[in-house]
FIMITOR-551358 format. One record per residue (C-alpha): residue number from 1; x, y, z. Coordinates in nm, 4 decimals. Each point is the difference from the previous one (the first is absolute). Layout:
<recs>
REC   n       c1       c2       c3
REC NUM        X        Y        Z
...
</recs>
This chain:
<recs>
REC   n       c1       c2       c3
REC   1   1.6030  -2.2257   1.4721
REC   2  -0.2980   0.2272   0.0683
REC   3  -0.2091  -0.2853   0.1330
REC   4   0.2793  -0.1418   0.2125
REC   5   0.0523   0.3366   0.1700
REC   6  -0.3720   0.0574   0.0359
REC   7  -0.0492  -0.3466   0.1484
REC   8   0.2671   0.0629   0.2607
REC   9  -0.1588   0.3287   0.0971
REC  10  -0.3423  -0.1631   0.0269
REC  11   0.1396  -0.2743   0.2211
REC  12   0.1572   0.2557   0.2318
REC  13  -0.3243   0.1935   0.0107
REC  14  -0.2098  -0.2986   0.1004
REC  15   0.1936  -0.0412   0.3241
REC  16  -0.1104   0.3476   0.1046
REC  17  -0.3683  -0.0145  -0.0924
REC  18  -0.2377   0.1030   0.2824
REC  19  -0.2693  -0.2398   0.1302
REC  20  -0.3002  -0.0192  -0.2325
REC  21  -0.3629   0.0399   0.0919
REC  22  -0.2495  -0.2542  -0.1334
REC  23  -0.2317   0.1242  -0.2743
REC  24  -0.3403  -0.1282  -0.1014
REC  25  -0.0428  -0.2761  -0.2589
REC  26   0.3194  -0.1305  -0.1621
REC  27   0.1900   0.3294   0.0153
REC  28   0.2116  -0.0935   0.2996
REC  29   0.0542  -0.3539  -0.1297
REC  30   0.1100   0.1249  -0.3421
REC  31   0.2353   0.2493   0.1618
REC  32   0.1541  -0.2670   0.2206
REC  33   0.0369  -0.2417  -0.2914
REC  34   0.1721   0.2613  -0.2177
REC  35   0.2462   0.0820   0.2774
REC  36   0.0687  -0.3686   0.0565
REC  37   0.0855  -0.0322  -0.3686
REC  38   0.2157   0.3115   0.0114
REC  39   0.1999  -0.1235   0.2972
REC  40   0.0700  -0.3383  -0.1570
REC  41   0.1209  -0.1314   0.3357
REC  42  -0.2000  -0.3246  -0.0030
REC  43  -0.0645  -0.1984  -0.3185
REC  44  -0.3003  -0.1833   0.1476
REC  45  -0.1530   0.3263   0.1216
REC  46   0.0554   0.1548  -0.3416
REC  47  -0.1699  -0.2926  -0.1778
REC  48  -0.2925   0.0215   0.2417
REC  49  -0.0268   0.3743  -0.0585
REC  50  -0.0287  -0.0515  -0.3757
REC  51  -0.2514  -0.2812   0.0510
REC  52  -0.2125   0.2174   0.2271
REC  53   0.0022   0.2887  -0.2477
REC  54  -0.1272  -0.2370  -0.2693
REC  55  -0.2613  -0.1593   0.2264
REC  56  -0.1450   0.3293   0.1257
REC  57  -0.0788   0.1078  -0.3565
REC  58   0.0168   0.3572   0.1165
REC  59   0.0823   0.2399  -0.2874
REC  60   0.1527   0.2337   0.2575
REC  61   0.3144  -0.2155  -0.0208
REC  62   0.0541   0.0643  -0.3719
REC  63   0.1711   0.3402   0.0290
REC  64   0.2535  -0.1035   0.2659
REC  65   0.0828  -0.3164  -0.1931
REC  66   0.0650   0.2035  -0.3141
REC  67   0.2189   0.2300   0.2083
REC  68   0.1974  -0.3026   0.1253
REC  69   0.0923  -0.0813  -0.3591
REC  70   0.1952   0.3248  -0.0093
REC  71   0.2150  -0.1003   0.2969
REC  72   0.0556  -0.3723  -0.0507
REC  73   0.2200  -0.2212  -0.2141
REC  74  -0.2321  -0.2994   0.0607
REC  75  -0.3245   0.0863  -0.1791
REC  76  -0.1512  -0.3492  -0.0432
REC  77  -0.2002  -0.0284   0.3288
REC  78  -0.1159   0.3607  -0.0303
REC  79  -0.1212  -0.0557  -0.3542
REC  80  -0.1790  -0.3196   0.1010
REC  81  -0.1877   0.1912   0.2698
REC  82  -0.0845   0.2833  -0.2398
REC  83  -0.1316  -0.2405  -0.2608
REC  84  -0.2159  -0.1743   0.2597
REC  85  -0.1431   0.3308   0.1230
REC  86  -0.0595   0.1656  -0.3375
REC  87  -0.0338  -0.2742  -0.2591
REC  88   0.2427   0.2007  -0.2140
REC  89   0.3257  -0.1235  -0.1474
REC  90   0.2524   0.2781  -0.0455
REC  91   0.3291  -0.1837   0.0362
REC  92   0.2588   0.0696   0.2683
REC  93   0.0862   0.3655  -0.0659
REC  94  -0.0967   0.2799   0.2358
REC  95  -0.0432   0.2254  -0.3052
REC  96  -0.2764  -0.2121  -0.1538
REC  97  -0.1907  -0.0528   0.3235
REC  98   0.0157   0.3716   0.0811
REC  99  -0.1436   0.0899  -0.3406
REC 100  -0.2741  -0.2576   0.0606
REC 101  -0.0708   0.1641   0.3356
REC 102  -0.0232   0.3416  -0.1671
REC 103  -0.2717  -0.1457  -0.2231
REC 104  -0.1976  -0.1344   0.2989
REC 105  -0.0802   0.2911   0.2318
REC 106  -0.2839  -0.2027   0.1498
REC 107   0.2522  -0.2150   0.1891
REC 108   0.0890   0.1939   0.3123
REC 109   0.2793  -0.0869   0.2458
REC 110  -0.0563  -0.1013   0.3598
REC 111  -0.0286   0.2762   0.2615
REC 112   0.3624  -0.0191   0.1117
REC 113   0.1546   0.0298  -0.3444
REC 114   0.0985   0.3668   0.0206
REC 115   0.1765  -0.0635   0.3314
REC 116   0.1873  -0.2899  -0.1616
REC 117   0.1230   0.2177  -0.2867
REC 118   0.0996   0.2767   0.2395
REC 119   0.2044  -0.2453   0.2039
REC 120   0.1723  -0.1495  -0.3037
REC 121   0.0925   0.3389  -0.1417
REC 122   0.1149   0.1317   0.3387
REC 123   0.2516  -0.2841   0.0074
REC 124   0.1528   0.1488  -0.3131
REC 125  -0.0254   0.3665   0.0982
REC 126  -0.1853   0.1329   0.3041
REC 127  -0.0740   0.3163  -0.1988
REC 128  -0.2661  -0.1854  -0.1997
REC 129  -0.2133   0.0411   0.3133
REC 130  -0.0252   0.3693  -0.0857
REC 131  -0.2343  -0.0882  -0.2853
REC 132  -0.1688  -0.3287   0.0875
REC 133  -0.1720  -0.0148   0.3346
REC 134  -0.2997  -0.1975   0.1276
REC 135  -0.3271   0.1522  -0.1206
REC 136   0.1771   0.2549  -0.2201
REC 137  -0.2423   0.1430  -0.2601
REC 138   0.0588  -0.1471  -0.3441
REC 139  -0.1630   0.0157  -0.3409
REC 140   0.2082  -0.2863  -0.1369
REC 141   0.0170  -0.3595   0.1163
REC 142   0.2786  -0.0399   0.2543
REC 143   0.0512  -0.3554  -0.1246
REC 144   0.1157   0.1407  -0.3356
REC 145   0.2816   0.2059   0.1517
REC 146   0.3385  -0.1556  -0.0779
REC 147   0.3468   0.0693   0.1358
REC 148   0.2145   0.1439  -0.2793
REC 149   0.3305  -0.1322   0.1347
REC 150   0.1275   0.3224   0.1608
REC 151  -0.0495   0.1722   0.3330
REC 152  -0.1826   0.3293   0.0525
REC 153   0.1908   0.2610  -0.2008
REC 154   0.2158  -0.2802  -0.1366
REC 155  -0.0443   0.1806  -0.3299
REC 156   0.0971   0.3480   0.1209
REC 157  -0.1840   0.3018  -0.1412
REC 158   0.1750   0.3117  -0.1233
REC 159  -0.1075   0.3042   0.2027
REC 160   0.0692   0.3408  -0.1524
REC 161   0.2757  -0.1626  -0.2058
REC 162   0.2992   0.1938  -0.1283
REC 163  -0.0627   0.1256  -0.3519
REC 164   0.2668   0.1164  -0.2434
REC 165   0.0019   0.1913  -0.3272
REC 166  -0.0274  -0.1962  -0.3240
REC 167   0.3596   0.0742  -0.0993
REC 168   0.1219  -0.1550   0.3264
REC 169  -0.1768  -0.3313  -0.0642
REC 170   0.2827  -0.1641  -0.1908
REC 171  -0.0984  -0.3377   0.1395
REC 172  -0.3118  -0.0134  -0.2210
REC 173  -0.0031  -0.1510  -0.3478
REC 174  -0.2143   0.1628  -0.2716
REC 175  -0.2372  -0.2992  -0.0128
REC 176  -0.0351  -0.0378   0.3781
REC 177  -0.3648   0.0426   0.0896
REC 178  -0.1163   0.2524   0.2571
REC 179  -0.3251   0.0916   0.1696
REC 180  -0.0574   0.3564  -0.1169
REC 181  -0.1949   0.2568   0.2033
REC 182  -0.0652   0.3673  -0.0554
REC 183  -0.2154   0.2074   0.2343
REC 184  -0.0229   0.3769  -0.0094
REC 185   0.2997   0.0151  -0.2324
REC 186   0.2214  -0.2166   0.2244
REC 187   0.1225  -0.3028  -0.2008
REC 188   0.1453  -0.3060   0.1773
REC 189   0.1320  -0.3333  -0.1254
REC 190   0.0063  -0.3146   0.2144
REC 191   0.2013  -0.2708  -0.1802
REC 192  -0.1554  -0.3443   0.0196
REC 193   0.3418  -0.1542   0.0649
REC 194  -0.0034   0.1847   0.3360
REC 195  -0.3717  -0.0263   0.0701
REC 196   0.0129  -0.3782  -0.0499
REC 197   0.1965  -0.0139   0.3268
REC 198  -0.2159   0.2401   0.2005
REC 199  -0.3514  -0.0138  -0.1467
REC 200  -0.0998   0.3203   0.1788
REC 201   0.1106   0.3622  -0.0244
REC 202  -0.1550   0.2660   0.2234
REC 203   0.0838   0.3384  -0.1494
REC 204  -0.1260   0.3517  -0.0642
REC 205  -0.0366   0.0936  -0.3671
REC 206  -0.1066   0.3481  -0.0985
REC 207  -0.1092   0.0628   0.3562
REC 208  -0.2210  -0.3105   0.0032
REC 209   0.0809  -0.2826   0.2460
REC 210  -0.0107  -0.3250  -0.1944
REC 211   0.0695  -0.3690   0.0439
REC 212   0.1208  -0.1995  -0.2976
REC 213  -0.1199  -0.3485   0.0931
REC 214   0.1490  -0.2693  -0.2200
REC 215  -0.1010  -0.3646   0.0235
REC 216   0.2592  -0.1983  -0.1912
REC 217  -0.2076  -0.3181   0.0336
REC 218  -0.2945   0.1481  -0.1903
REC 219   0.2136   0.2234  -0.2207
REC 220  -0.1823   0.3151   0.1036
REC 221   0.1310   0.3367   0.1115
REC 222  -0.2676   0.2410   0.1243
REC 223   0.0584   0.3600   0.1074
REC 224  -0.2237   0.0993   0.2905
REC 225  -0.0771   0.3449   0.1381
REC 226   0.1095   0.0030   0.3651
REC 227  -0.2632   0.2560   0.0961
REC 228  -0.2807  -0.2009   0.1595
REC 229  -0.3059   0.1731   0.1404
REC 230  -0.0068  -0.0181   0.3789
REC 231   0.3666  -0.0987   0.0350
REC 232   0.2028   0.2290   0.2310
REC 233   0.2914   0.0029  -0.2462
REC 234   0.1011  -0.1343  -0.3389
REC 235  -0.0310  -0.3767  -0.0012
REC 236   0.3132  -0.1990  -0.0782
REC 237   0.0302  -0.3723  -0.0528
REC 238   0.2353  -0.2926   0.0453
REC 239  -0.0039  -0.3721  -0.0828
REC 240  -0.1501  -0.2366   0.2559
REC 241   0.1604  -0.3175  -0.1356
REC 242  -0.3477  -0.1500  -0.0451
REC 243  -0.1848  -0.0755  -0.3230
REC 244  -0.3583  -0.0400  -0.1129
REC 245  -0.0611  -0.1716  -0.3333
REC 246   0.3602   0.0645  -0.1039
REC 247  -0.0332   0.3710   0.0712
REC 248   0.2010   0.1795   0.2640
REC 249  -0.1793   0.1171   0.3117
REC 250   0.1502   0.3356   0.0888
REC 251  -0.0654   0.1767   0.3282
REC 252  -0.0427   0.3641   0.0852
REC 253   0.2134   0.1480   0.2754
REC 254  -0.2845   0.1782   0.1787
REC 255  -0.2590  -0.2703   0.0699
REC 256   0.2154  -0.3003  -0.1035
REC 257  -0.2902  -0.1366  -0.1999
REC 258   0.0780  -0.2363  -0.2867
REC 259  -0.0833   0.1300  -0.3477
REC 260  -0.0416  -0.1754  -0.3311
REC 261   0.2691   0.1548  -0.2205
REC 262  -0.1962  -0.0665  -0.3167
REC 263  -0.3305   0.1581   0.1028
REC 264   0.1237   0.2629   0.2475
REC 265  -0.2481  -0.1104   0.2660
REC 266   0.0607  -0.0942   0.3656
REC 267  -0.0912  -0.3671   0.0405
REC 268   0.1071  -0.0891   0.3563
REC 269   0.0083   0.2321   0.3013
REC 270  -0.1779   0.2938   0.1541
REC 271  -0.0568   0.1805  -0.3318
REC 272  -0.2143  -0.2835  -0.1413
REC 273  -0.3571   0.1141  -0.0521
REC 274   0.0863   0.3700   0.0223
REC 275  -0.0400   0.0622  -0.3762
REC 276   0.3672   0.0855  -0.0477
REC 277   0.1358  -0.0157  -0.3526
REC 278   0.3377   0.1159  -0.1293
REC 279  -0.0089   0.2184  -0.3097
REC 280   0.2203  -0.1273  -0.2844
REC 281   0.2017   0.2572  -0.1941
REC 282   0.1413  -0.0182  -0.3553
REC 283   0.3110  -0.2148  -0.0349
REC 284   0.1795  -0.1326  -0.3051
REC 285   0.2667  -0.2587  -0.0779
REC 286   0.2502   0.1452  -0.2454
REC 287   0.3551  -0.0585  -0.1172
REC 288   0.2543   0.2236   0.1678
REC 289   0.1102   0.1448  -0.3353
REC 290  -0.3510   0.1040  -0.1005
REC 291  -0.0954   0.1266   0.3458
REC 292   0.3151   0.2105   0.0234
REC 293  -0.0471   0.1410  -0.3515
REC 294  -0.3561   0.1055   0.0800
REC 295   0.0936   0.1262   0.3489
REC 296   0.3564   0.1375  -0.0096
REC 297  -0.0305   0.1460   0.3524
REC 298  -0.1258  -0.3253   0.1500
REC 299   0.1385  -0.1279   0.3261
REC 300   0.0776  -0.3679   0.0399
REC 301   0.0681  -0.2361   0.2867
REC 302   0.3573  -0.0090   0.1191
REC 303   0.1760  -0.3304   0.0580
REC 304   0.0680   0.1303   0.3508
REC 305  -0.3196  -0.1386   0.1490
REC 306   0.1378  -0.0749   0.3444
REC 307  -0.0127  -0.3732  -0.0744
REC 308   0.2505  -0.2438  -0.1443
REC 309  -0.1522  -0.1649  -0.3054
REC 310   0.1137  -0.1034  -0.3457
REC 311  -0.1908   0.2560  -0.2049
REC 312   0.1267  -0.1373  -0.3287
REC 313  -0.2516  -0.0417  -0.2835
REC 314  -0.2018  -0.3200   0.0120
REC 315   0.1343  -0.1184   0.3365
REC 316  -0.2958  -0.0032   0.2428
REC 317  -0.2818  -0.2462  -0.0840
REC 318   0.1742  -0.1017  -0.3218
REC 319  -0.1228  -0.3608   0.0160
REC 320  -0.3557   0.0985   0.0927
REC 321  -0.0321   0.2573  -0.2773
REC 322   0.1302  -0.2530  -0.2533
REC 323  -0.2325  -0.2788   0.1130
REC 324  -0.3601  -0.0412  -0.1198
REC 325  -0.0947  -0.1336   0.3434
REC 326  -0.1190   0.1733   0.3153
REC 327   0.2016  -0.0299   0.3196
REC 328  -0.2984   0.0198   0.2364
REC 329  -0.3594  -0.1182  -0.0327
REC 330  -0.2510   0.2257  -0.1718
REC 331  -0.3257  -0.1029  -0.1576
REC 332  -0.1435   0.1805  -0.3010
REC 333  -0.2972  -0.0692  -0.2257
REC 334   0.1006   0.0653  -0.3614
REC 335   0.2630  -0.2503  -0.1130
REC 336  -0.0084   0.0950  -0.3660
REC 337   0.3095   0.2107   0.0639
REC 338   0.3247  -0.1098   0.1630
REC 339  -0.0014   0.1013   0.3688
REC 340   0.3080   0.2199  -0.0374
REC 341  -0.0901   0.1574  -0.3321
REC 342   0.0081   0.3770   0.0311
REC 343  -0.2973   0.2343  -0.0119
REC 344  -0.0500   0.3716   0.0518
REC 345  -0.2979   0.0877   0.2144
REC 346  -0.1925   0.3172   0.0786
REC 347  -0.2282   0.0559   0.2990
REC 348  -0.2408   0.2917   0.0056
REC 349  -0.3132   0.0630   0.2053
REC 350  -0.2621  -0.2209  -0.1583
REC 351   0.2222  -0.2408  -0.1867
REC 352   0.3207  -0.1959  -0.0506
REC 353   0.1523  -0.1461  -0.3143
REC 354   0.3282  -0.1540  -0.1136
REC 355   0.1627  -0.0363  -0.3420
REC 356   0.2461  -0.2742  -0.1008
REC 357   0.3481   0.1425  -0.0332
REC 358   0.0350  -0.1478  -0.3479
REC 359  -0.2701   0.2412  -0.1177
REC 360   0.2662   0.2701   0.0255
REC 361   0.2556  -0.1796  -0.2178
REC 362   0.1924   0.2406  -0.2209
REC 363  -0.1570   0.2972   0.1762
REC 364  -0.3753   0.0472  -0.0053
REC 365  -0.2794   0.2441   0.0704
REC 366  -0.3116  -0.1748   0.1310
REC 367  -0.3398   0.1598   0.0524
REC 368  -0.2350  -0.1691   0.2454
REC 369  -0.2266   0.0679   0.2949
REC 370   0.0283  -0.0788   0.3702
REC 371  -0.3336   0.0234   0.1741
REC 372  -0.1604   0.3136  -0.1479
REC 373   0.3347   0.1628  -0.0812
REC 374   0.1477   0.0165  -0.3499
REC 375   0.3740  -0.0631   0.0183
REC 376   0.2990  -0.0064  -0.2297
REC 377   0.3060  -0.2141   0.0704
REC 378   0.3421   0.0619  -0.1520
REC 379   0.2475  -0.2819   0.0404
REC 380   0.3012  -0.2029  -0.1019
REC 381   0.0064  -0.3706   0.0840
REC 382   0.3784  -0.0364  -0.0302
REC 383   0.0684   0.2224   0.3017
REC 384  -0.3417  -0.0613   0.1643
REC 385  -0.0606   0.3749  -0.0213
REC 386  -0.3691   0.0936   0.0039
REC 387  -0.1688   0.3265   0.0923
REC 388  -0.3764   0.0502   0.0223
REC 389  -0.1923   0.3258  -0.0384
REC 390  -0.3534   0.1261  -0.0241
REC 391  -0.0882   0.0207  -0.3699
REC 392  -0.2405   0.2906   0.0321
REC 393  -0.1842  -0.0904  -0.3190
REC 394   0.3141   0.0210  -0.2149
REC 395   0.1353  -0.2739  -0.2249
REC 396   0.3780  -0.0229   0.0098
REC 397   0.2470  -0.1580  -0.2389
REC 398   0.3783  -0.0322   0.0128
REC 399   0.1723   0.1643  -0.2951
REC 400   0.3790   0.0201  -0.0230
REC 401   0.0492   0.0063   0.3749
REC 402  -0.2727   0.2615   0.0505
REC 403  -0.3483  -0.0450   0.1437
REC 404  -0.2573   0.1483  -0.2336
REC 405  -0.3715   0.0641   0.0494
REC 406  -0.2689   0.1671  -0.2083
REC 407   0.1027   0.3420   0.1311
REC 408   0.3784  -0.0337  -0.0369
REC 409   0.3055  -0.1386   0.1746
REC 410  -0.0081  -0.0841   0.3694
REC 411   0.2969  -0.0398   0.2337
REC 412   0.0311  -0.3058   0.2225
REC 413   0.0754   0.0963   0.3600
REC 414   0.0264  -0.1816   0.3301
REC 415  -0.2858   0.1960   0.1526
REC 416  -0.2186   0.0229  -0.3090
REC 417  -0.0298   0.0596  -0.3730
REC 418   0.0539   0.3588  -0.1137
REC 419  -0.1702   0.1138  -0.3165
REC 420  -0.0541   0.3058  -0.2190
REC 421  -0.1324   0.3107   0.1683
REC 422   0.1127  -0.1067   0.3450
REC 423  -0.2463  -0.2892   0.0190
REC 424   0.0913  -0.2957   0.2199
REC 425  -0.1191  -0.3494   0.0805
REC 426   0.0728  -0.1651   0.3344
REC 427   0.2326  -0.2946   0.0473
REC 428  -0.1542  -0.3075   0.1603
REC 429   0.1686  -0.2239   0.2533
REC 430   0.0826  -0.3423  -0.1362
REC 431   0.2540  -0.2743   0.0517
REC 432   0.1596  -0.3038  -0.1585
REC 433  -0.0649  -0.3337   0.1729
REC 434   0.0075  -0.3743  -0.0495
REC 435  -0.3320  -0.1302  -0.1270
REC 436  -0.0595  -0.2342   0.2963
REC 437   0.0049   0.2949   0.2410
REC 438  -0.2248   0.2268  -0.2044
REC 439  -0.2469  -0.2803  -0.0714
REC 440   0.0114  -0.1212   0.3599
REC 441  -0.0949   0.3386   0.1428
REC 442  -0.2069   0.1581  -0.2785
REC 443  -0.1470  -0.2990  -0.1799
REC 444  -0.0505  -0.0387  -0.3737
REC 445   0.0496   0.3643  -0.0935
REC 446   0.2356  -0.0525  -0.2936
REC 447  -0.0620   0.2111  -0.3103
REC 448  -0.0972  -0.2154  -0.2967
</recs>
């Protein structure tokens, strides 16, 4: 269905394309051949176009041919051309060829490729032109950007969503999982059964503007501080409908640059190269029952979001979450773990590290280091609840539900550990994610 609709839109678009200028080398010829194949008006012309692409032996044709696999239901001639150009045999699936392309950054597309992608996407939604324009600065390969199947804002964000008191949230079950946040004494719960539909919440918690950016495809929710140096106001985000290595590309509403949700960096647009980095804030996944017990005055998302969705438990992305497979192409290096196995990762200045979720089975206290920082992690694999703190030279153990160190009992808090004599240790930002995403962006940084 998706490809049939997309093909119709592409066909309509091709009738309105402006005249093309001739480029040096094979660029113009490749561009013309690709558009001949896309139009599909003349079988002889299409066969000749494929033959020419093979005969030219120009690697600039590889990226557009891989892109054609996404849009076509007739992969055989495309695959034959790709095999002739690359010597690789990756079957007929767009997914496999895209992963191969991710592993071969030395193969660059022809000069007109970005214009081709812009035209194809504009046929689906003209608003994609807000992000992808000729010569737009980029720190990722444009040829790796993939349409996620929705238009711009097709997954609508929640902006300053209505929050209700815990006792009003009768729709939640005790074992429903929530993203839990507490800043400056203000506790908020964002149920995953709602966030699965929206993937972004722009809110103010404890006086701090924040964006809860949730990529369902890579299983990662990250809470970002909306205060960005140099920005005229708090930065808020929405979903572009585009993906990069199976991670959502969100966009900010000031510059309309595309950002990598996982890393919090702008990757396409005017902010690229300006040393902008979002600051992650502490966030936890917790069951509603345990979050409410620990935070009786918490506020929680209301079902009155302004959108009509089935917010029942386990509705959105049910098949994807249950499957071991990825829905969109993403290469990663360490295949000793299943791509969608869960890890908890911490990023601090000077280091990153992730721990397999099974390390927290039955509840666990883990001491480790990230970069030069000694850390302690307190977790529970069953609910995927993990919090990380600075260890401050202490050794902690869990005893009867309490956290004990050499100097006495410490209290676990959302903003830090509180110990005897008013001592405290800071909470560290961390998040749960699928292994393929963590490994793909941060390499082999798994704790042994």
